[in-house]
TIRO-2110 file (N, C-alpha, C; in Angstrom, 1 decimal):
// TIRO-2110
-20.6, -8.2, -2.0, N, 1, A
-20.1, -6.9, -2.2, CA, 1, A
-20.2, -6.1, -0.8, C, 1, A
-19.1, -5.5, -0.5, N, 2, A
-19.1, -4.7, 0.8, CA, 2, A
-19.8, -3.4, 0.6, C, 2, A
-20.4, -3.0, 1.8, N, 3, A
-21.0, -1.7, 1.8, CA, 3, A
-20.3, -0.8, 2.8, C, 3, A
-19.9, 0.4, 2.4, N, 4, A
-19.1, 1.3, 3.3, CA, 4, A
-20.1, 2.0, 4.2, C, 4, A
-19.7, 2.0, 5.5, N, 5, A
-20.5, 2.7, 6.5, CA, 5, A
-19.5, 3.3, 7.6, C, 5, A
-20.0, 4.0, 8.6, N, 6, A
-19.1, 4.6, 9.6, CA, 6, A
-18.4, 3.6, 10.4, C, 6, A
-18.8, 2.3, 10.4, N, 7, A
-18.1, 1.3, 11.2, CA, 7, A
-17.1, 0.5, 10.3, C, 7, A
-17.0, 0.8, 9.0, N, 8, A
-16.1, 0.1, 8.2, CA, 8, A
-14.6, 0.3, 8.6, C, 8, A
-13.8, -0.8, 8.5, N, 9, A
-12.4, -0.7, 8.8, CA, 9, A
-11.7, -0.3, 7.6, C, 9, A
-10.4, 0.0, 7.7, N, 10, A
-9.6, 0.4, 6.5, CA, 10, A
-9.5, -0.8, 5.5, C, 10, A
-9.3, -2.0, 6.0, N, 11, A
-9.2, -3.1, 5.1, CA, 11, A
-10.6, -3.4, 4.4, C, 11, A
-11.7, -3.2, 5.1, N, 12, A
-13.0, -3.3, 4.5, CA, 12, A
-13.2, -2.3, 3.4, C, 12, A
-12.8, -1.1, 3.7, N, 13, A
-13.0, 0.0, 2.7, CA, 13, A
-12.1, -0.3, 1.5, C, 13, A
-10.8, -0.7, 1.7, N, 14, A
-9.9, -1.0, 0.6, CA, 14, A
-10.4, -2.1, -0.2, C, 14, A
-11.0, -3.2, 0.4, N, 15, A
-11.5, -4.3, -0.4, CA, 15, A
-12.7, -4.0, -1.2, C, 15, A
-13.6, -3.1, -0.6, N, 16, A
-14.8, -2.7, -1.3, CA, 16, A
-14.4, -1.9, -2.5, C, 16, A
-13.5, -1.0, -2.4, N, 17, A
-13.0, -0.2, -3.5, CA, 17, A
-12.4, -1.1, -4.6, C, 17, A
-11.5, -1.9, -4.1, N, 18, A
-10.8, -2.8, -5.1, CA, 18, A
-11.7, -3.7, -5.9, C, 18, A
-12.7, -4.3, -5.2, N, 19, A
-13.7, -5.1, -5.8, CA, 19, A
-14.5, -4.4, -6.8, C, 19, A
-15.0, -3.2, -6.4, N, 20, A
-15.8, -2.3, -7.4, CA, 20, A
-15.0, -2.0, -8.6, C, 20, A
-13.7, -1.7, -8.5, N, 21, A
-12.9, -1.4, -9.6, CA, 21, A
-12.7, -2.6, -10.5, C, 21, A
-12.5, -3.7, -9.9, N, 22, A
-12.3, -5.0, -10.6, CA, 22, A
-13.5, -5.3, -11.4, C, 22, A
-14.7, -5.2, -10.8, N, 23, A
-15.9, -5.4, -11.5, CA, 23, A
-16.1, -4.6, -12.8, C, 23, A
-15.5, -3.4, -12.7, N, 24, A
-15.6, -2.4, -13.8, CA, 24, A
-14.5, -2.6, -14.8, C, 24, A
-13.6, -3.6, -14.6, N, 25, A
-12.5, -3.9, -15.5, CA, 25, A
-11.3, -3.1, -15.3, C, 25, A
-11.2, -2.4, -14.1, N, 26, A
-10.1, -1.6, -13.8, CA, 26, A
-9.1, -2.3, -12.8, C, 26, A
-7.9, -2.4, -13.2, N, 27, A
-6.9, -3.0, -12.3, CA, 27, A
-6.2, -1.9, -11.5, C, 27, A
-6.3, -2.0, -10.2, N, 28, A
-5.7, -1.0, -9.3, CA, 28, A
-5.2, -1.7, -8.1, C, 28, A
-4.0, -1.4, -7.7, N, 29, A
-3.3, -2.1, -6.6, CA, 29, A
-3.0, -1.2, -5.4, C, 29, A
-3.5, -1.6, -4.2, N, 30, A
-3.3, -0.8, -3.0, CA, 30, A
-1.8, -0.8, -2.7, C, 30, A
-1.3, 0.4, -2.5, N, 31, A
0.2, 0.6, -2.1, CA, 31, A
0.2, 1.6, -1.0, C, 31, A
1.4, 2.1, -0.7, N, 32, A
1.6, 3.2, 0.2, CA, 32, A
1.2, 2.9, 1.7, C, 32, A
0.8, 3.9, 2.4, N, 33, A
0.5, 3.8, 3.8, CA, 33, A
-0.7, 2.8, 4.1, C, 33, A
-1.7, 2.7, 3.2, N, 34, A
-2.8, 1.8, 3.4, CA, 34, A
-2.3, 0.4, 3.5, C, 34, A
-1.3, 0.0, 2.6, N, 35, A
-0.8, -1.4, 2.7, CA, 35, A
0.0, -1.6, 4.0, C, 35, A
0.7, -0.5, 4.4, N, 36, A
1.5, -0.6, 5.7, CA, 36, A
0.5, -0.8, 6.8, C, 36, A
-0.6, -0.1, 6.8, N, 37, A
-1.6, -0.3, 7.9, CA, 37, A
-2.1, -1.7, 7.9, C, 37, A
-2.4, -2.3, 6.8, N, 38, A
-2.9, -3.7, 6.7, CA, 38, A
-1.8, -4.7, 7.2, C, 38, A
-0.6, -4.5, 6.7, N, 39, A
0.5, -5.4, 7.0, CA, 39, A
1.0, -5.3, 8.4, C, 39, A
0.7, -4.2, 9.1, N, 40, A
1.1, -4.0, 10.5, CA, 40, A
-0.1, -4.1, 11.5, C, 40, A
-1.2, -4.7, 11.0, N, 41, A
-2.4, -4.8, 11.9, CA, 41, A
-2.7, -3.4, 12.5, C, 41, A
-2.6, -2.3, 11.8, N, 42, A
-2.8, -1.0, 12.2, CA, 42, A
-1.9, -0.4, 13.2, C, 42, A
-0.7, -1.0, 13.4, N, 43, A
0.3, -0.4, 14.2, CA, 43, A
0.6, 1.0, 13.6, C, 43, A
0.7, 1.0, 12.3, N, 44, A
0.8, 2.3, 11.6, CA, 44, A
-0.6, 2.6, 11.0, C, 44, A
-1.2, 3.8, 11.2, N, 45, A
-2.5, 4.0, 10.8, CA, 45, A
-2.5, 5.1, 9.7, C, 45, A
-2.8, 4.7, 8.5, N, 46, A
-2.9, 5.6, 7.3, CA, 46, A
-4.2, 6.3, 7.3, C, 46, A
-4.2, 7.5, 6.7, N, 47, A
-5.5, 8.3, 6.5, CA, 47, A
-5.9, 8.2, 5.0, C, 47, A
-5.1, 7.6, 4.2, N, 48, A
-5.5, 7.5, 2.8, CA, 48, A
-5.2, 6.1, 2.2, C, 48, A
-5.8, 5.8, 1.1, N, 49, A
-5.6, 4.6, 0.4, CA, 49, A
-5.1, 4.9, -1.0, C, 49, A
-3.9, 4.5, -1.3, N, 50, A
-3.3, 4.8, -2.6, CA, 50, A
-3.5, 3.6, -3.5, C, 50, A
-4.3, 3.7, -4.6, N, 51, A
-4.4, 2.6, -5.5, CA, 51, A
-3.7, 3.0, -6.8, C, 51, A
-2.7, 2.3, -7.2, N, 52, A
-1.9, 2.6, -8.4, CA, 52, A
-2.7, 2.0, -9.6, C, 52, A
-2.9, 2.8, -10.6, N, 53, A
-3.7, 2.3, -11.7, CA, 53, A
-3.3, 3.1, -13.0, C, 53, A
-3.6, 2.6, -14.1, N, 54, A
-3.5, 3.3, -15.4, CA, 54, A
-4.8, 3.9, -15.8, C, 54, A
-5.9, 3.6, -15.1, N, 55, A
-7.2, 4.1, -15.4, CA, 55, A
-7.3, 5.6, -15.4, C, 55, A
-8.1, 6.1, -16.3, N, 56, A
-8.3, 7.6, -16.4, CA, 56, A
-9.3, 8.0, -15.3, C, 56, A
-9.2, 9.3, -14.9, N, 57, A
-10.1, 9.9, -13.9, CA, 57, A
-11.6, 9.7, -14.3, C, 57, A
-11.9, 9.9, -15.6, N, 58, A
-13.2, 9.8, -16.1, CA, 58, A
-13.8, 8.3, -15.9, C, 58, A
-12.9, 7.4, -16.0, N, 59, A
-13.3, 6.0, -15.7, CA, 59, A
-13.5, 5.6, -14.3, C, 59, A
-12.7, 6.3, -13.4, N, 60, A
-12.8, 6.1, -12.0, CA, 60, A
-14.0, 6.7, -11.3, C, 60, A
-14.4, 7.9, -11.8, N, 61, A
-15.5, 8.6, -11.1, CA, 61, A
-16.8, 7.8, -11.0, C, 61, A
-17.3, 7.2, -12.1, N, 62, A
-18.6, 6.6, -11.9, CA, 62, A
-18.5, 5.3, -11.0, C, 62, A
-17.4, 4.6, -11.1, N, 63, A
-17.2, 3.4, -10.2, CA, 63, A
-17.2, 3.8, -8.8, C, 63, A
-16.5, 4.8, -8.4, N, 64, A
-16.4, 5.3, -7.0, CA, 64, A
-17.7, 5.9, -6.6, C, 64, A
-18.4, 6.6, -7.5, N, 65, A
-19.7, 7.2, -7.1, CA, 65, A
-20.7, 6.1, -6.7, C, 65, A
-20.6, 5.0, -7.4, N, 66, A
-21.5, 3.9, -7.1, CA, 66, A
-21.4, 3.3, -5.7, C, 66, A
-20.2, 3.5, -5.1, N, 67, A
-20.0, 3.1, -3.7, CA, 67, A
-19.9, 4.2, -2.7, C, 67, A
-20.3, 5.4, -3.1, N, 68, A
-20.5, 6.5, -2.2, CA, 68, A
-19.3, 7.5, -2.2, C, 68, A
-18.3, 7.4, -3.0, N, 69, A
-17.2, 8.4, -3.0, CA, 69, A
-17.5, 9.5, -4.0, C, 69, A
-17.0, 10.7, -3.6, N, 70, A
-17.1, 11.9, -4.5, CA, 70, A
-15.7, 12.4, -4.8, C, 70, A
-15.6, 12.8, -6.0, N, 71, A
-14.3, 13.4, -6.5, CA, 71, A
-14.0, 14.7, -5.8, C, 71, A
-12.8, 15.0, -5.5, N, 72, A
-12.4, 16.2, -4.9, CA, 72, A
-12.8, 17.5, -5.6, C, 72, A
-12.9, 17.3, -6.9, N, 73, A
-13.3, 18.5, -7.8, CA, 73, A
-12.1, 19.1, -8.5, C, 73, A
-10.9, 18.8, -8.0, N, 74, A
-9.7, 19.3, -8.6, CA, 74, A
-9.4, 18.4, -9.9, C, 74, A
-9.4, 19.0, -11.1, N, 75, A
-9.4, 18.3, -12.3, CA, 75, A
-8.1, 17.4, -12.5, C, 75, A
-7.0, 17.8, -12.0, N, 76, A
-5.8, 17.0, -12.2, CA, 76, A
-5.5, 16.1, -11.0, C, 76, A
-6.3, 16.1, -10.0, N, 77, A
-6.1, 15.3, -8.8, CA, 77, A
-7.1, 14.1, -8.7, C, 77, A
-6.6, 12.9, -8.7, N, 78, A
-7.5, 11.7, -8.6, CA, 78, A
-7.7, 11.4, -7.1, C, 78, A
-8.4, 12.2, -6.4, N, 79, A
-8.6, 12.1, -5.0, CA, 79, A
-10.1, 12.0, -4.7, C, 79, A
-10.6, 11.1, -3.9, N, 80, A
-12.0, 10.9, -3.6, CA, 80, A
-12.2, 10.7, -2.1, C, 80, A
-13.4, 11.2, -1.6, N, 81, A
-13.7, 11.2, -0.2, CA, 81, A
-15.1, 10.5, -0.1, C, 81, A
-15.4, 9.9, 1.0, N, 82, A
-16.7, 9.3, 1.3, CA, 82, A
-17.2, 10.0, 2.6, C, 82, A
-18.5, 10.4, 2.6, N, 83, A
-19.0, 11.1, 3.8, CA, 83, A
-19.1, 10.4, 5.1, C, 83, A
-19.0, 9.0, 5.1, N, 84, A
-19.1, 8.3, 6.3, CA, 84, A
-17.8, 7.8, 6.9, C, 84, A
-16.7, 8.1, 6.2, N, 85, A
-15.4, 7.6, 6.8, CA, 85, A
-14.4, 8.7, 6.7, C, 85, A
-13.3, 8.5, 7.5, N, 86, A
-12.2, 9.5, 7.5, CA, 86, A
-11.2, 9.2, 6.4, C, 86, A
-11.0, 8.0, 5.9, N, 87, A
-10.0, 7.8, 4.8, CA, 87, A
-10.5, 8.3, 3.5, C, 87, A
-9.5, 8.8, 2.7, N, 88, A
-9.8, 9.2, 1.4, CA, 88, A
-9.0, 8.3, 0.4, C, 88, A
-9.4, 8.3, -0.8, N, 89, A
-8.7, 7.4, -1.8, CA, 89, A
-8.0, 8.3, -2.8, C, 89, A
-6.8, 7.9, -3.1, N, 90, A
-6.0, 8.6, -4.2, CA, 90, A
-5.5, 7.5, -5.2, C, 90, A
-5.3, 8.0, -6.4, N, 91, A
-4.9, 7.1, -7.5, CA, 91, A
-3.6, 7.6, -8.2, C, 91, A
-2.5, 7.2, -7.6, N, 92, A
-1.2, 7.5, -8.3, CA, 92, A
-1.2, 6.8, -9.6, C, 92, A
-0.5, 7.4, -10.6, N, 93, A
-0.5, 6.7, -11.9, CA, 93, A
0.5, 5.5, -12.0, C, 93, A
0.2, 4.6, -12.9, N, 94, A
1.1, 3.5, -13.2, CA, 94, A
2.3, 4.1, -13.8, C, 94, A
3.4, 3.3, -13.8, N, 95, A
3.5, 1.9, -13.4, CA, 95, A
3.7, 1.8, -11.9, C, 95, A
3.5, 0.6, -11.4, N, 96, A
3.7, 0.3, -10.0, CA, 96, A
5.3, 0.2, -9.8, C, 96, A
5.9, 1.1, -9.1, N, 97, A
7.3, 1.1, -9.0, CA, 97, A
7.8, 1.5, -7.6, C, 97, A
8.9, 0.9, -7.2, N, 98, A
9.5, 1.2, -5.9, CA, 98, A
10.9, 1.6, -6.2, C, 98, A
11.2, 2.9, -6.2, N, 99, A
12.5, 3.4, -6.7, CA, 99, A
12.6, 3.1, -8.1, C, 99, A
13.7, 2.4, -8.5, N, 100, A
13.9, 2.0, -9.9, CA, 100, A
13.3, 0.7, -10.3, C, 100, A
12.7, 0.0, -9.4, N, 101, A
12.1, -1.3, -9.6, CA, 101, A
10.6, -1.2, -10.0, C, 101, A
10.3, -1.5, -11.3, N, 102, A
8.9, -1.6, -11.7, CA, 102, A
8.4, -3.0, -11.5, C, 102, A
7.2, -3.1, -11.0, N, 103, A
6.6, -4.4, -10.6, CA, 103, A
5.3, -4.6, -11.4, C, 103, A
5.2, -5.7, -12.2, N, 104, A
3.9, -5.9, -12.9, CA, 104, A
2.8, -6.2, -11.9, C, 104, A
1.6, -5.7, -12.2, N, 105, A
0.5, -5.9, -11.3, CA, 105, A
0.3, -7.4, -10.9, C, 105, A
0.6, -8.3, -11.8, N, 106, A
0.4, -9.7, -11.6, CA, 106, A
1.3, -10.3, -10.5, C, 106, A
2.3, -9.6, -10.1, N, 107, A
3.2, -10.0, -9.0, CA, 107, A
2.7, -9.6, -7.7, C, 107, A
1.5, -8.9, -7.6, N, 108, A
1.0, -8.4, -6.4, CA, 108, A
0.1, -9.5, -5.8, C, 108, A
-0.3, -9.3, -4.5, N, 109, A
-1.2, -10.2, -3.8, CA, 109, A
-2.6, -9.9, -4.1, C, 109, A
-3.5, -10.9, -3.9, N, 110, A
-4.9, -10.7, -3.9, CA, 110, A
-5.4, -11.3, -2.6, C, 110, A
-6.1, -10.5, -1.8, N, 111, A
-6.6, -11.0, -0.5, CA, 111, A
-8.1, -11.2, -0.7, C, 111, A
-8.6, -12.4, -0.4, N, 112, A
-10.1, -12.7, -0.5, CA, 112, A
-10.7, -12.3, 0.8, C, 112, A
-11.5, -11.3, 0.9, N, 113, A
-12.1, -10.9, 2.1, CA, 113, A
-13.6, -10.8, 2.0, C, 113, A
-14.4, -10.9, 3.1, N, 114, A
-15.8, -10.8, 3.0, CA, 114, A
-16.4, -9.6, 2.2, C, 114, A
-15.6, -8.5, 2.3, N, 115, A
-16.1, -7.2, 1.6, CA, 115, A
-15.6, -7.2, 0.1, C, 115, A
-14.8, -8.2, -0.3, N, 116, A
-14.4, -8.2, -1.7, CA, 116, A
-12.9, -8.6, -1.8, C, 116, A
-12.5, -8.7, -3.1, N, 117, A
-11.1, -9.1, -3.4, CA, 117, A
-10.3, -7.8, -3.4, C, 117, A
-9.2, -7.9, -2.6, N, 118, A
-8.3, -6.7, -2.5, CA, 118, A
-7.0, -7.0, -3.2, C, 118, A
-6.7, -6.3, -4.2, N, 119, A
-5.4, -6.3, -4.9, CA, 119, A
-4.5, -5.4, -4.1, C, 119, A
-3.3, -5.9, -3.7, N, 120, A
-2.4, -5.2, -2.8, CA, 120, A
-1.0, -5.6, -3.1, C, 120, A
-0.1, -4.7, -2.9, N, 121, A
1.3, -5.0, -3.0, CA, 121, A
1.7, -6.1, -1.9, C, 121, A
2.7, -6.9, -2.2, N, 122, A
3.1, -7.9, -1.2, CA, 122, A
3.8, -7.2, 0.0, C, 122, A
4.0, -7.9, 1.1, N, 123, A
4.7, -7.3, 2.2, CA, 123, A
6.1, -6.9, 1.8, C, 123, A
6.8, -7.7, 1.0, N, 124, A
8.1, -7.4, 0.5, CA, 124, A
8.1, -6.1, -0.3, C, 124, A
7.1, -5.9, -1.2, N, 125, A
7.0, -4.7, -2.0, CA, 125, A
6.6, -3.5, -1.1, C, 125, A
5.9, -3.8, 0.0, N, 126, A
5.5, -2.7, 0.9, CA, 126, A
6.8, -2.2, 1.6, C, 126, A
7.7, -3.1, 2.0, N, 127, A
9.0, -2.7, 2.5, CA, 127, A
9.8, -1.8, 1.5, C, 127, A
9.8, -2.3, 0.3, N, 128, A
10.5, -1.5, -0.8, CA, 128, A
9.9, -0.2, -1.0, C, 128, A
8.6, -0.1, -1.0, N, 129, A
7.9, 1.1, -1.2, CA, 129, A
8.2, 2.1, -0.2, C, 129, A
8.2, 1.7, 1.1, N, 130, A
8.5, 2.6, 2.2, CA, 130, A
10.0, 3.0, 2.2, C, 130, A
10.9, 2.1, 1.8, N, 131, A
12.3, 2.4, 1.8, CA, 131, A
12.6, 3.4, 0.6, C, 131, A
11.9, 3.2, -0.5, N, 132, A
12.1, 4.2, -1.6, CA, 132, A
11.7, 5.6, -1.2, C, 132, A
10.6, 5.7, -0.4, N, 133, A
10.2, 7.0, 0.1, CA, 133, A
11.2, 7.5, 1.1, C, 133, A
11.7, 6.6, 1.9, N, 134, A
12.7, 7.1, 2.9, CA, 134, A
13.9, 7.6, 2.3, C, 134, A
14.4, 7.0, 1.2, N, 135, A
15.6, 7.4, 0.5, CA, 135, A
15.3, 8.7, -0.3, C, 135, A
14.2, 8.7, -1.0, N, 136, A
13.9, 9.8, -1.9, CA, 136, A
13.7, 11.1, -1.1, C, 136, A
13.0, 11.0, 0.0, N, 137, A
12.6, 12.2, 0.7, CA, 137, A
13.4, 12.4, 2.1, C, 137, A
14.4, 11.5, 2.3, N, 138, A
15.1, 11.5, 3.6, CA, 138, A
14.1, 11.5, 4.7, C, 138, A
13.2, 10.5, 4.6, N, 139, A
12.0, 10.5, 5.6, CA, 139, A
12.2, 9.3, 6.5, C, 139, A
12.5, 9.5, 7.7, N, 140, A
12.7, 8.4, 8.7, CA, 140, A
11.4, 7.8, 9.1, C, 140, A
10.3, 8.5, 9.0, N, 141, A
9.0, 7.8, 9.3, CA, 141, A
8.7, 6.7, 8.3, C, 141, A
9.1, 6.9, 7.0, N, 142, A
8.9, 5.9, 6.0, CA, 142, A
9.8, 4.7, 6.3, C, 142, A
11.0, 4.9, 6.7, N, 143, A
12.0, 3.9, 7.1, CA, 143, A
11.4, 3.1, 8.2, C, 143, A
10.8, 3.8, 9.2, N, 144, A
10.2, 3.1, 10.4, CA, 144, A
9.0, 2.2, 9.9, C, 144, A
8.3, 2.7, 9.0, N, 145, A
7.2, 1.9, 8.4, CA, 145, A
7.7, 0.6, 7.8, C, 145, A
8.8, 0.7, 7.0, N, 146, A
9.4, -0.4, 6.4, CA, 146, A
9.8, -1.4, 7.4, C, 146, A
10.4, -1.0, 8.5, N, 147, A
10.8, -1.8, 9.6, CA, 147, A
9.6, -2.5, 10.2, C, 147, A
8.5, -1.8, 10.4, N, 148, A
7.3, -2.4, 11.0, CA, 148, A
6.7, -3.5, 10.1, C, 148, A
6.7, -3.2, 8.8, N, 149, A
6.1, -4.2, 7.9, CA, 149, A
7.0, -5.5, 7.9, C, 149, A
8.3, -5.3, 7.8, N, 150, A
9.2, -6.5, 7.9, CA, 150, A
9.2, -7.2, 9.2, C, 150, A
8.9, -6.5, 10.3, N, 151, A
8.8, -7.2, 11.6, CA, 151, A
7.5, -8.0, 11.7, C, 151, A
6.5, -7.6, 11.0, N, 152, A
5.2, -8.2, 11.1, CA, 152, A
5.0, -9.4, 10.1, C, 152, A
5.8, -9.4, 9.1, N, 153, A
5.5, -10.3, 8.0, CA, 153, A
6.8, -11.1, 7.5, C, 153, A
6.6, -12.2, 6.9, N, 154, A
7.7, -12.9, 6.2, CA, 154, A
7.9, -12.1, 4.9, C, 154, A
9.2, -11.7, 4.7, N, 155, A
9.5, -10.9, 3.5, CA, 155, A
10.7, -11.6, 2.9, C, 155, A
10.9, -11.3, 1.6, N, 156, A
12.0, -11.9, 0.8, CA, 156, A
13.2, -11.0, 1.0, C, 156, A
14.1, -11.5, 1.9, N, 157, A
15.3, -10.7, 2.2, CA, 157, A
16.3, -10.6, 1.0, C, 157, A
16.3, -11.6, 0.2, N, 158, A
17.2, -11.6, -1.0, CA, 158, A
16.7, -10.5, -1.9, C, 158, A
15.4, -10.4, -2.1, N, 159, A
14.9, -9.3, -3.0, CA, 159, A
15.1, -7.9, -2.4, C, 159, A
15.0, -7.8, -1.1, N, 160, A
15.3, -6.5, -0.4, CA, 160, A
16.8, -6.2, -0.6, C, 160, A
17.7, -7.1, -0.4, N, 161, A
19.1, -6.8, -0.5, CA, 161, A
19.4, -6.4, -2.0, C, 161, A
18.9, -7.2, -2.9, N, 162, A
19.1, -6.8, -4.4, CA, 162, A
18.6, -5.4, -4.7, C, 162, A
17.4, -5.1, -4.1, N, 163, A
16.8, -3.8, -4.3, CA, 163, A
17.8, -2.7, -3.8, C, 163, A
18.3, -2.9, -2.6, N, 164, A
19.3, -1.9, -2.1, CA, 164, A
20.4, -1.6, -3.1, C, 164, A
21.0, -2.7, -3.6, N, 165, A
22.1, -2.6, -4.5, CA, 165, A
21.6, -1.9, -5.8, C, 165, A
20.4, -2.3, -6.3, N, 166, A
19.9, -1.7, -7.5, CA, 166, A
19.6, -0.2, -7.4, C, 166, A
19.4, 0.2, -6.2, N, 167, A
19.1, 1.7, -5.9, CA, 167, A
20.4, 2.4, -5.7, C, 167, A
21.5, 1.8, -5.8, N, 168, A
22.8, 2.4, -5.6, CA, 168, A
23.1, 2.6, -4.1, C, 168, A
22.4, 1.9, -3.2, N, 169, A
22.7, 2.0, -1.8, CA, 169, A
23.9, 1.0, -1.5, C, 169, A
24.5, 1.1, -0.4, N, 170, A
25.6, 0.3, 0.0, CA, 170, A
25.1, -1.0, 0.7, C, 170, A
25.9, -2.0, 0.7, N, 171, A
25.6, -3.2, 1.4, CA, 171, A
25.5, -3.0, 2.9, C, 171, A
26.2, -2.0, 3.4, N, 172, A
26.2, -1.6, 4.8, CA, 172, A
24.8, -1.0, 5.2, C, 172, A
24.2, -0.3, 4.2, N, 173, A
22.9, 0.3, 4.5, CA, 173, A
21.8, -0.9, 4.6, C, 173, A
22.0, -1.9, 3.7, N, 174, A
21.1, -3.0, 3.8, CA, 174, A
21.2, -3.7, 5.1, C, 174, A
22.5, -4.0, 5.5, N, 175, A
22.7, -4.7, 6.8, CA, 175, A
22.2, -3.9, 8.0, C, 175, A
22.4, -2.6, 7.9, N, 176, A
21.8, -1.7, 9.0, CA, 176, A
20.3, -1.8, 9.1, C, 176, A
19.6, -1.8, 7.9, N, 177, A
18.2, -2.0, 7.9, CA, 177, A
17.8, -3.4, 8.4, C, 177, A
18.4, -4.4, 7.9, N, 178, A
18.1, -5.8, 8.4, CA, 178, A
18.3, -5.9, 9.9, C, 178, A
19.3, -5.4, 10.4, N, 179, A
19.6, -5.5, 11.9, CA, 179, A
18.6, -4.7, 12.7, C, 179, A
18.1, -3.6, 12.2, N, 180, A
17.0, -2.8, 12.9, CA, 180, A
15.7, -3.6, 12.9, C, 180, A
15.4, -4.4, 11.8, N, 181, A
14.3, -5.2, 11.8, CA, 181, A
14.4, -6.3, 12.9, C, 181, A
15.6, -7.0, 12.9, N, 182, A
15.8, -8.1, 13.8, CA, 182, A
15.7, -7.6, 15.3, C, 182, A
16.2, -6.4, 15.6, N, 183, A
16.1, -5.8, 16.9, CA, 183, A
14.7, -5.5, 17.3, C, 183, A
13.9, -5.0, 16.3, N, 184, A
12.5, -4.8, 16.5, CA, 184, A
11.7, -6.0, 16.8, C, 184, A
12.0, -7.1, 16.1, N, 185, A
11.4, -8.4, 16.3, CA, 185, A
11.7, -8.9, 17.7, C, 185, A
13.0, -8.8, 18.1, N, 186, A
13.5, -9.3, 19.4, CA, 186, A
12.8, -8.6, 20.5, C, 186, A
12.7, -7.2, 20.4, N, 187, A
12.1, -6.4, 21.5, CA, 187, A
10.6, -6.7, 21.6, C, 187, A
9.9, -6.9, 20.5, N, 188, A
8.5, -7.0, 20.6, CA, 188, A
7.9, -8.4, 20.4, C, 188, A
8.8, -9.4, 20.4, N, 189, A
8.4, -10.7, 20.1, CA, 189, A
8.1, -10.9, 18.6, C, 189, A
8.0, -12.1, 18.1, N, 190, A
7.9, -12.3, 16.7, CA, 190, A
6.4, -12.1, 16.3, C, 190, A
6.2, -11.0, 15.5, N, 191, A
4.8, -10.6, 15.1, CA, 191, A
4.5, -11.1, 13.7, C, 191, A
5.4, -11.8, 13.1, N, 192, A
5.2, -12.1, 11.7, CA, 192, A
4.1, -13.1, 11.5, C, 192, A
3.4, -12.9, 10.4, N, 193, A
2.3, -13.7, 10.0, CA, 193, A
2.8, -15.0, 9.3, C, 193, A
END
């Protein structure tokens, strides 16, 4: 079991939280910017870790307190901070979804790390997550994050193309995104794992 201290990395903190939740019987999957940070080797640096779960705040509090996190105090906000680190933890509610696509937790990845088992969305899902944010909020930073994840990892391009169509986007938008990833890889060398 990992112990969180001022030297803990984002991935160590995420794995420690994930493992503690799993031991308590709570399924929670890391998504959002934290997943982007992990899949880009911190090229993008998130300040929060979003774990998607169906668990209630009352069930999360004691588990997180046992590893040093305190609740923000806002009754309707599932946000927790730790005194030794800069990252905070948030718990968006289930289901795990990227735009209109809902993904069962079982389709996510589990990384075995020294600090614990980390349940995390796959690199392909991370791309979809960031693209969904880019489309919903007209946020180019989220699109850039999707490009970074795709440039650093092997992703399922057929699933990404189908997702674009399922979201009502044009095939031209998909091709434009795919070409931006290819140009990024070409400029920076192949960074994929």
